[in-house]
C-alpha positions in Angstrom: 42.7 -0.9 39.5 39.3 0.6 38.4 37.5 -1.5 40.9 39.8 -0.4 43.7 39.3 3.3 42.7 35.5 2.7 42.7 35.6 1.2 46.1 37.8 3.9 47.6 35.6 6.6 46.1 32.5 5.0 47.6 34.1 4.9 51.0 35.0 8.6 50.7 31.4 9.5 49.6 29.9 7.6 52.5 32.5 8.8 55.0 33.7 5.2 55.6 37.2 4.1 56.4 39.1 3.1 53.3 39.7 -0.6 52.8 43.4 -1.5 52.8 44.5 -4.4 50.7 47.1 -5.5 48.3 46.2 -6.5 44.7 47.6 -7.2 41.3 46.2 -5.6 38.2 46.1 -8.3 35.5 45.6 -5.7 32.8 48.8 -4.0 33.8 50.7 -7.3 34.0 49.4 -8.1 30.5 50.6 -4.8 29.2 54.0 -5.2 30.8 54.6 -8.8 29.7 53.5 -8.4 26.1 55.0 -4.8 25.8 51.7 -3.3 24.8 51.9 0.5 24.3 48.6 1.1 26.2 46.5 -0.6 28.8 44.0 -3.0 27.2 40.5 -3.5 28.6 39.7 -6.9 30.0 37.2 -7.3 27.1 39.9 -6.7 24.5 42.3 -9.0 26.2 39.7 -11.7 26.3 39.0 -11.2 22.6 42.8 -11.4 21.8 43.0 -14.7 23.8 39.8 -16.0 22.2 37.6 -16.6 25.2 34.1 -15.5 25.9 33.6 -12.8 28.5 30.5 -10.9 29.6 31.9 -7.5 30.6 31.0 -5.7 33.8 29.7 -8.6 35.8 31.7 -9.2 39.0 31.7 -13.0 38.5 32.7 -12.7 34.8 35.4 -10.1 35.7 36.9 -12.5 38.3 36.7 -15.4 35.9 38.3 -13.5 33.0 41.0 -12.1 35.3 41.9 -15.6 36.3 41.9 -16.9 32.7 44.2 -14.0 31.6 46.6 -14.6 34.5 46.7 -18.4 33.8 47.4 -17.7 30.1 50.3 -15.3 31.0 51.8 -17.9 33.4 51.5 -20.7 30.9 52.8 -18.6 28.0 55.8 -17.4 30.0 56.4 -20.7 31.8 56.8 -18.8 35.0 55.2 -19.1 38.4 53.4 -16.0 39.7 56.3 -15.2 42.1 58.8 -15.6 39.2 56.7 -13.4 36.9 56.4 -10.7 39.5 60.2 -10.8 40.2 61.2 -10.8 36.5 59.0 -7.9 35.6 59.6 -6.0 38.9 55.9 -5.9 39.7 
């Protein structure tokens, strides 16, 4: 979600048309599935799941996001569509 806000703000600053797209926020999914009281950073989630992550690099952000999502799906035994339906995401 932070990246989306950043892109939308940049479009506004430069008087560009906003980009319209659909996305899922893996940090919000993690919070929902594991009933965390607050939203965890991607860095703290990576640390909890015990994988290395170099924060704030687009390639690393994408890789870590994928690893977190794969972990959630494996841990819950659900497909992505089943997960989204079960948690009303």
